[in-house]
TORFI-493124 format. One record per residue (C-alpha): residue number from 1; x, y, z. Coordinates in nm, 4 decimals. Last residue first. Layout:
REM residues N
  seq         X         Y         Z
  NUM         X         Y         Z
...
This chain:
REM residues 454
  seq         X         Y         Z
  454    2.7423  -14.4426   -0.7727
  453    2.6569  -14.2258   -0.5171
  452    3.0198  -14.2138   -0.3641
  451    3.1624  -14.0459   -0.6809
  450    3.4820  -14.2378   -0.8100
  449    3.7502  -14.0891   -0.7612
  448    4.0408  -14.0044   -0.9741
  447    4.3250  -13.9502   -0.9501
  446    4.5163  -14.2319   -0.9533
  445    4.4653  -14.2842   -1.2995
  444    4.6703  -13.9699   -1.4132
  443    4.9221  -14.1992   -1.5823
  442    4.6331  -14.3976   -1.7465
  441    4.4756  -14.1227   -1.9681
  440    4.2930  -14.2241   -2.1775
  439    4.0817  -14.4559   -1.9610
  438    4.0570  -14.2581   -1.6708
  437    3.9404  -14.0174   -1.8980
  436    3.6384  -14.2461   -1.9872
  435    3.6220  -14.3671   -1.6214
  434    3.5651  -14.0535   -1.4972
  433    3.3573  -13.9596   -1.7607
  432    3.1464  -14.2271   -1.7010
  431    3.1285  -14.1962   -1.3268
  430    3.0507  -13.7754   -1.3472
  429    2.7085  -13.9572   -1.6044
  428    2.6360  -14.2055   -1.3137
  427    2.6554  -13.8999   -1.0095
  426    2.3906  -13.7103   -1.2309
  425    2.1750  -14.0105   -1.2754
  424    2.2526  -14.0610   -0.9383
  423    2.1671  -13.6990   -0.8735
  422    1.8515  -13.7243   -1.0810
  421    1.7138  -14.0033   -0.9122
  420    1.7456  -13.8992   -0.5502
  419    1.5628  -13.5784   -0.6476
  418    1.3060  -13.7769   -0.8080
  417    1.1389  -13.9025   -0.4660
  416    1.3254  -13.8374   -0.1668
  415    1.1042  -14.0780    0.0092
  414    1.2432  -14.3879   -0.1618
  413    1.0588  -14.6780   -0.2115
  412    1.2189  -14.9603   -0.3314
  411    1.2203  -15.1569   -0.0327
  410    1.4738  -15.4316    0.0797
  409    1.5424  -15.2895    0.3010
  408    1.2380  -15.1328    0.4339
  407    1.0743  -15.5165    0.4082
  406    1.3621  -15.6663    0.5944
  405    1.3219  -15.4398    0.9069
  404    0.9469  -15.4930    0.9143
  403    0.8533  -15.3864    1.3214
  402    0.6231  -15.4683    1.5684
  401    0.5320  -15.8911    1.4038
  400    0.3097  -15.9986    1.3222
  399    0.1803  -16.3717    1.2841
  398    0.0055  -16.3397    1.6313
  397    0.0989  -16.6302    1.8599
  396    0.4159  -16.7607    1.7019
  395    0.5282  -16.4335    1.4871
  394    0.4569  -16.1767    1.8238
  393    0.5801  -16.4550    2.0889
  392    0.9617  -16.4773    1.9457
  391    1.1775  -16.6782    1.7370
  390    1.3392  -16.8075    2.0873
  389    0.9912  -16.8305    2.2757
  388    0.8485  -16.9954    2.0026
  387    1.1105  -17.2381    1.9994
  386    1.1079  -17.2800    2.3248
  385    0.7250  -17.4120    2.3100
  384    0.5188  -17.1189    2.4855
  383    0.3601  -17.1427    2.8099
  382    0.0463  -17.1237    2.9798
  381   -0.0524  -17.5394    2.8648
  380   -0.3825  -17.6216    2.7475
  379   -0.4318  -17.8694    3.0569
  378   -0.1019  -17.8649    3.3699
  377   -0.1247  -17.5093    3.2560
  376   -0.4088  -17.3587    3.2959
  375   -0.5203  -17.5315    3.5783
  374   -0.1998  -17.4555    3.7952
  373   -0.2709  -17.0478    3.6996
  372   -0.6580  -17.0632    3.8301
  371   -0.5633  -17.2757    4.1369
  370   -0.2305  -17.0469    4.2165
  369   -0.3762  -16.7512    4.1609
  368   -0.6761  -16.8451    4.3634
  367   -0.4523  -16.9096    4.5916
  366   -0.2387  -16.5848    4.5898
  365   -0.4870  -16.3525    4.4946
  364   -0.6892  -16.4539    4.8208
  363   -0.4182  -16.4744    5.0673
  362   -0.2387  -16.1750    4.9598
  361   -0.5669  -15.9852    4.9822
  360   -0.6739  -16.0540    5.3408
  359   -0.3314  -16.0596    5.4636
  358   -0.2896  -15.6501    5.3083
  357   -0.6046  -15.5906    5.4653
  356   -0.5334  -15.7187    5.8115
  355   -0.1741  -15.5277    5.7854
  354   -0.4095  -15.1980    5.7059
  353   -0.6429  -15.2752    6.0408
  352   -0.3590  -15.3558    6.2076
  351   -0.1256  -14.9887    6.1161
  350   -0.5030  -14.8037    6.1513
  349   -0.5439  -14.9156    6.5182
  348   -0.1987  -14.8556    6.6009
  347   -0.2794  -14.5069    6.7864
  346   -0.4072  -14.2610    6.6924
  345   -0.1267  -13.9662    6.7970
  344   -0.0384  -13.7954    6.4601
  343    0.2157  -13.9981    6.3471
  342    0.0510  -14.3003    6.4804
  341   -0.2147  -14.2506    6.2146
  340   -0.5444  -14.0945    6.1846
  339   -0.7566  -14.1253    6.5690
  338   -0.9990  -13.8172    6.5942
  337   -1.0115  -13.4620    6.4839
  336   -1.3013  -13.5255    6.2657
  335   -1.0924  -13.7535    6.0468
  334   -0.7234  -13.7337    6.1543
  333   -0.4934  -13.8181    5.8523
  332   -0.3662  -14.0761    5.7634
  331    0.0684  -14.0992    5.7994
  330    0.1762  -14.3439    6.0325
  329   -0.1072  -14.6692    5.9489
  328   -0.1753  -14.4899    5.6667
  327    0.2411  -14.6149    5.5140
  326    0.0681  -14.9934    5.4774
  325   -0.1194  -14.9130    5.2709
  324    0.1094  -14.7379    4.9867
  323    0.4217  -15.0029    5.1162
  322    0.2766  -15.2668    5.0297
  321    0.1370  -15.1307    4.7102
  320    0.4707  -14.9870    4.6148
  319    0.6201  -15.3387    4.6549
  318    0.3697  -15.4989    4.5297
  317    0.3309  -15.3219    4.2075
  316    0.6934  -15.1569    4.1995
  315    0.8889  -15.5108    4.2896
  314    0.6170  -15.7553    4.1816
  313    0.5390  -15.6224    3.8342
  312    0.8828  -15.5960    3.7608
  311    0.8399  -15.6300    3.3182
  310    1.0429  -15.9698    3.3792
  309    0.9303  -16.1262    3.7354
  308    1.1725  -16.3649    3.6549
  307    1.2881  -16.5296    3.9574
  306    1.5690  -16.6371    4.0218
  305    1.5785  -16.4641    4.4651
  304    1.8924  -16.1918    4.3838
  303    1.8002  -16.1781    4.0287
  302    1.4680  -16.0651    4.1166
  301    1.5549  -15.8979    4.4048
  300    1.6427  -15.6271    4.1447
  299    1.3040  -15.4326    4.1543
  298    1.3268  -15.4586    4.5386
  297    1.5969  -15.2073    4.5492
  296    1.4289  -14.9526    4.2959
  295    1.1000  -14.9682    4.4682
  294    1.2843  -14.8649    4.7873
  293    1.3826  -14.5632    4.6162
  292    1.1093  -14.4164    4.4323
  291    0.8543  -14.5734    4.7698
  290    1.0063  -14.3663    5.0125
  289    1.0541  -14.0430    4.8422
  288    0.6640  -14.0532    4.6981
  287    0.5919  -14.1709    5.0517
  286    0.6840  -13.8403    5.1709
  285    0.6385  -13.6305    4.9201
  284    0.2711  -13.7570    5.0212
  283    0.3322  -13.6998    5.3460
  282    0.3690  -13.3265    5.2464
  281    0.0959  -13.3097    5.0518
  280   -0.1287  -13.4462    5.3308
  279   -0.2463  -13.7743    5.4146
  278   -0.6209  -13.9427    5.3149
  277   -0.7552  -13.8878    4.9926
  276   -0.4505  -14.0198    4.7727
  275   -0.3788  -14.2774    5.0519
  274   -0.4747  -14.6690    4.8644
  273   -0.3042  -14.4514    4.5133
  272   -0.0386  -14.2799    4.6643
  271    0.2125  -14.5850    4.6655
  270    0.0677  -14.7125    4.3431
  269    0.1289  -14.3426    4.1763
  268    0.5131  -14.3147    4.3220
  267    0.6263  -14.7131    4.1596
  266    0.4610  -14.5787    3.8649
  265    0.6717  -14.2289    3.8490
  264    1.0164  -14.4411    3.9574
  263    0.9702  -14.6829    3.7427
  262    0.9055  -14.4109    3.4475
  261    1.2774  -14.2132    3.5473
  260    1.4295  -14.5603    3.6142
  259    1.4284  -14.6667    3.2612
  258    1.5078  -14.3101    3.1154
  257    1.8306  -14.3633    3.3271
  256    2.0496  -14.2585    3.6519
  255    2.3887  -14.3533    3.6049
  254    2.6572  -14.5179    3.8023
  253    2.4978  -14.8432    3.8856
  252    2.3686  -14.7812    4.3070
  251    2.4608  -14.4769    4.3616
  250    2.3543  -14.3491    4.0368
  249    2.0118  -14.5670    4.0723
  248    1.9835  -14.3878    4.3781
  247    1.9372  -14.1081    4.2906
  246    1.6880  -14.2013    4.0064
  245    1.4699  -14.3564    4.2204
  244    1.4764  -14.1008    4.4637
  243    1.3825  -13.8162    4.1973
  242    1.1323  -14.0335    4.0170
  241    0.9139  -14.1791    4.3490
  240    0.9562  -13.7347    4.4231
  239    0.7673  -13.6580    4.1111
  238    0.4848  -13.9903    4.1824
  237    0.4417  -13.8860    4.5136
  236    0.3282  -13.4969    4.4429
  235    0.1161  -13.5296    4.1103
  234   -0.1186  -13.7537    4.2696
  233   -0.0948  -13.5821    4.5954
  232   -0.2097  -13.2434    4.4339
  231   -0.4624  -13.4063    4.2993
  230   -0.5811  -13.6140    4.5479
  229   -0.5668  -13.2946    4.8238
  228   -0.8037  -13.0707    4.5065
  227   -1.0622  -13.3167    4.4685
  226   -1.1297  -13.3806    4.8679
  225   -1.1358  -13.0212    4.8963
  224   -1.3418  -12.9976    4.6021
  223   -1.6484  -13.2316    4.7326
  222   -1.7190  -13.6621    4.6313
  221   -1.3215  -13.7054    4.4969
  220   -1.4319  -14.1189    4.3698
  219   -1.3195  -13.9717    4.0198
  218   -0.9525  -13.8428    4.1929
  217   -0.7440  -14.1429    4.2167
  216   -0.7770  -14.3158    3.8526
  215   -0.8711  -13.9796    3.6983
  214   -0.5500  -13.7526    3.7888
  213   -0.4064  -14.1737    3.7311
  212   -0.5364  -14.1356    3.3172
  211   -0.2170  -13.8686    3.3383
  210    0.0581  -14.0532    3.4882
  209   -0.0311  -14.3795    3.2841
  208    0.0142  -14.1479    2.9366
  207    0.3928  -14.0065    3.0888
  206    0.4081  -14.3928    3.1939
  205    0.3413  -14.4820    2.8131
  204    0.5055  -14.2519    2.6356
  203    0.8356  -14.2962    2.8873
  202    0.7902  -14.6558    2.7827
  201    0.7840  -14.6239    2.4184
  200    1.0572  -14.3988    2.3982
  199    1.2954  -14.6846    2.6139
  198    1.2274  -14.8890    2.3079
  197    1.3893  -15.2317    2.2974
  196    1.3929  -15.2718    2.6719
  195    1.6873  -15.5507    2.7435
  194    1.6017  -15.9285    2.7246
  193    1.8809  -15.8981    2.4303
  192    2.1428  -15.9193    2.6897
  191    2.0656  -16.2586    2.7782
  190    2.2340  -16.3489    3.0863
  189    1.9849  -16.2730    3.3516
  188    1.7010  -16.4995    3.2213
  187    1.9041  -16.6520    2.9308
  186    1.5746  -16.8312    2.8832
  185    1.2909  -16.7200    3.0108
  184    1.1857  -16.8064    3.3940
  183    0.9313  -17.0130    3.5134
  182    0.5534  -17.0218    3.4213
  181    0.4404  -17.1133    3.7860
  180    0.6702  -16.9445    3.9913
  179    0.6297  -16.6074    3.7407
  178    0.2255  -16.6866    3.7875
  177    0.2998  -16.6675    4.1807
  176    0.4206  -16.3321    4.1767
  175    0.1869  -16.1779    3.9344
  174   -0.0533  -16.3081    4.1314
  173    0.0508  -16.1016    4.4078
  172    0.1077  -15.7840    4.2299
  171   -0.2382  -15.7498    4.0667
  170   -0.3960  -15.8674    4.4388
  169   -0.1652  -15.5768    4.5822
  168   -0.1703  -15.2949    4.3128
  167   -0.5497  -15.3199    4.2487
  166   -0.7805  -15.4427    4.5458
  165   -0.5158  -15.4060    4.8222
  164   -0.3572  -15.0050    4.7157
  163   -0.7187  -14.9526    4.5454
  162   -0.8431  -14.5591    4.4862
  161   -0.9230  -14.5052    4.8546
  160   -0.7483  -14.7920    5.0564
  159   -0.8549  -14.7594    5.4107
  158   -0.9346  -15.0352    5.6735
  157   -1.1885  -14.9105    5.9430
  156   -1.0146  -15.0731    6.3191
  155   -0.9577  -15.4133    6.4064
  154   -1.2846  -15.5709    6.4997
  153   -1.5540  -15.4086    6.3749
  152   -1.3815  -15.3573    6.0272
  151   -1.3136  -15.7152    5.9784
  150   -1.6237  -15.8145    6.0205
  149   -1.7615  -15.4762    5.7562
  148   -1.9096  -15.1819    5.9227
  147   -1.7266  -14.9552    5.6948
  146   -1.6192  -15.1850    5.4609
  145   -1.3586  -15.4776    5.5158
  144   -1.5804  -15.7663    5.5167
  143   -1.8404  -15.6732    5.2021
  142   -1.9931  -15.3344    5.1832
  141   -1.8896  -15.2770    4.7758
  140   -1.5760  -15.1065    4.8882
  139   -1.3216  -15.3462    4.9744
  138   -1.5116  -15.6817    5.0470
  137   -1.6468  -15.5968    4.7007
  136   -1.4003  -15.5453    4.5042
  135   -1.2369  -15.8481    4.6792
  134   -1.4694  -16.0330    4.5870
  133   -1.4823  -15.9131    4.2486
  132   -1.1224  -15.9074    4.1323
  131   -0.9941  -16.2834    4.2869
  130   -1.2637  -16.5482    4.1505
  129   -1.4545  -16.3418    3.8866
  128   -1.1462  -16.1588    3.7536
  127   -0.9338  -16.3949    3.7790
  126   -1.1913  -16.6110    3.6150
  125   -1.2209  -16.3894    3.3078
  124   -0.8180  -16.3373    3.2348
  123   -0.6766  -16.6638    3.2520
  122   -0.8658  -16.7935    2.9395
  121   -0.7140  -16.5003    2.7184
  120   -0.3940  -16.5313    2.9076
  119   -0.4220  -16.9110    2.8287
  118   -0.4745  -16.7899    2.4643
  117   -0.2215  -16.5750    2.4199
  116    0.0518  -16.8438    2.5553
  115    0.2849  -16.6709    2.7759
  114    0.6700  -16.6593    2.7352
  113    0.7661  -16.3135    2.6080
  112    0.5988  -16.1642    2.9564
  111    0.5223  -16.3367    3.2351
  110    0.5301  -16.0105    3.5100
  109    0.4033  -15.7598    3.2664
  108    0.0410  -15.9979    3.2138
  107   -0.0287  -15.9380    3.5716
  106   -0.0894  -15.5281    3.5253
  105   -0.3636  -15.6149    3.3180
  104   -0.5843  -15.7923    3.5451
  103   -0.5875  -15.4337    3.7236
  102   -0.5865  -15.2063    3.3991
  101   -0.9136  -15.3775    3.3394
  100   -1.0980  -15.4020    3.6575
   99   -1.0269  -15.0267    3.7200
   98   -1.2271  -14.9237    3.3974
   97   -1.4946  -15.1464    3.5096
   96   -1.5654  -14.9296    3.7822
   95   -1.6247  -14.6301    3.6158
   94   -1.8790  -14.8283    3.3626
   93   -2.0929  -14.9469    3.6733
   92   -2.0747  -14.6081    3.8969
   91   -2.2788  -14.4532    3.5533
   90   -2.5032  -14.7089    3.4899
   89   -2.5802  -14.6749    3.9164
   88   -2.7225  -14.3013    3.7486
   87   -3.0043  -14.5210    3.6842
   86   -3.2302  -14.5374    3.3902
   85   -3.1562  -14.8950    3.3433
   84   -2.9498  -14.9961    3.6128
   83   -3.2302  -15.2933    3.6111
   82   -3.0546  -15.4722    3.3407
   81   -2.7106  -15.4359    3.4385
   80   -2.6378  -15.7673    3.2262
   79   -2.7267  -15.9430    3.5281
   78   -2.7942  -15.6919    3.8253
   77   -2.9146  -15.9961    4.1496
   76   -2.7418  -16.2520    3.9190
   75   -2.3876  -16.2071    3.9645
   74   -2.4849  -16.1906    4.4053
   73   -2.1940  -15.9867    4.5825
   72   -1.8844  -16.1181    4.7105
   71   -1.7168  -16.2010    5.0031
   70   -1.9480  -16.0669    5.3252
   69   -2.1016  -16.4124    5.3297
   68   -2.2673  -16.3766    5.0371
   67   -2.3130  -16.0246    5.0013
   66   -2.6643  -15.7850    4.9281
   65   -2.5633  -15.5341    4.6715
   64   -2.1974  -15.4643    4.4791
   63   -1.8988  -15.6034    4.3449
   62   -2.0784  -15.9297    4.2165
   61   -2.3449  -15.7317    3.9818
   60   -2.0157  -15.5661    3.8735
   59   -1.8983  -15.8631    3.6950
   58   -2.2188  -16.0541    3.5836
   57   -2.2773  -15.9989    3.2449
   56   -2.1655  -15.6584    3.2251
   55   -1.8432  -15.6390    3.3733
   54   -1.7462  -15.9837    3.2038
   53   -1.8238  -15.8212    2.8693
   52   -1.5987  -15.5278    2.9735
   51   -1.3302  -15.7441    3.1323
   50   -1.3076  -15.9536    2.7314
   49   -1.2692  -15.6829    2.5465
   48   -1.0185  -15.4609    2.8077
   47   -0.7792  -15.7919    2.8659
   46   -0.7438  -15.7978    2.5127
   45   -0.5714  -15.4951    2.5108
   44   -0.3818  -15.5173    2.7171
   43   -0.2413  -15.8934    2.6549
   42   -0.2177  -15.7355    2.2767
   41    0.0342  -15.4660    2.3861
   40    0.2513  -15.7199    2.5553
   39    0.1739  -15.9722    2.2251
   38    0.2884  -15.6454    1.9979
   37    0.5882  -15.5858    2.2263
   36    0.7750  -15.9420    2.1637
   35    0.9882  -15.9757    1.9260
   34    1.1053  -15.6083    2.0041
   33    1.2459  -15.7190    2.3663
   32    1.0316  -15.6460    2.6584
   31    1.0454  -15.2524    2.7773
   30    0.8841  -15.0913    2.4859
   29    0.5671  -15.3158    2.4798
   28    0.5379  -15.3178    2.8524
   27    0.5145  -14.9172    2.8478
   26    0.3571  -14.9208    2.5693
   25    0.0147  -15.1919    2.7136
   24    0.0498  -14.9718    2.9920
   23   -0.1076  -14.6873    2.7984
   22   -0.3468  -14.8546    2.6379
   21   -0.4509  -14.9736    2.9740
   20   -0.4553  -14.6277    3.0992
   19   -0.6920  -14.4815    2.8043
   18   -0.9365  -14.6768    3.0462
   17   -0.8508  -14.4534    3.3764
   16   -0.8929  -14.0978    3.1716
   15   -1.1954  -14.2537    2.9961
   14   -1.3421  -14.3280    3.3085
   13   -1.2593  -14.0017    3.5137
   12   -1.4396  -13.8218    3.1969
   11   -1.7712  -14.0449    3.2812
   10   -1.7226  -13.9532    3.6296
    9   -1.6561  -13.5753    3.6283
    8   -1.9821  -13.5435    3.3778
    7   -2.1723  -13.7282    3.6441
    6   -2.0284  -13.4684    3.8873
    5   -2.0745  -13.2099    3.6792
    4   -2.4511  -13.2857    3.6805
    3   -2.6842  -13.4424    3.3923
    2   -3.0278  -13.4010    3.4833
    1   -3.2922  -13.6583    3.5830
């Protein structure tokens, strides 16, 4: 079969979405302490490694084909993707893998600074198998919430174009559950050292995430008209969310911050994910404004209720995912002049369908994550020791550090080379001459100044 422009677009979009996972590592790595930044980046990277293998073996098979009770596909139907050899469906398998990778990686930010790396490596494949694959099948693969599925037949067609339920709400719910299992960091809400250590990393990560999100949302576009709508909405919603986050931040805390700008962009991207192909550009702006302002408030709830969502996964991804998914009940565009959201005269049908989808997602992700998390926590242990946390998980879990400050302080390397050496030699000679003069003329000693480079 000849390679088409559509095939190339899917390949390029898949590469964009894959790039989002190391970008997430930068985003999270900058938000945490310096002595935990490598660990955060590694949690994203190892997610790509583990899920990439799982997806080839049984993950993709569980999201397609003939389902089991409408909940998940047969894991052995396309085991190893052998039956897809010579089929264009291999492109779809690769594209869908990148979604699974970043979904589980998102969860890691909630348990920054205190999770065992081996425990995380155990959690990833089990969670992908038990939570992500069934949700992907139910929404996109012909399951309960797909077109013609039991839920859609009773409550109406659920809209989730790019992953409001499958990606955002599922990861946000799982993040909250793991936070409750692992408990708070030592010094949570009190230790100023828990502030982000590298804001440029955060900004860079957010920028690359925004770039990759165009592939995330528009990769499945089937027409140029749909692709154009998705692209504009993926620009408009995060732009508006960034502005509203900064305004709320200024009102509440007195300053618009770089961290707020980056977080606002991500909140807008999260909110537009389920609705990117189903709302107008004007509605996308409104959705972004609401999501940015609301998520700016949501992230502070952890201090009020005392749960340590370290890098605001719950506030941004669960909060933004809920806003974006439920908003479709109000602002979804009519299809062929029929239905649509409440604001288009479509009644409550769409809102009810979206609420049911949210409840199913929260229930499945919450309960399954609790079982997986508690099983790991009670056996191998999910949390590092107090001493390891204080010393930094980079050193205790990986025997590495992101920054070698001590090495730089004692290094003999001089970036200015012989120029500085010549200056130092000149300064030493001047100092010796000054000392000789001072010794010969003690009355004038107070007028002699030592060279600052001596």
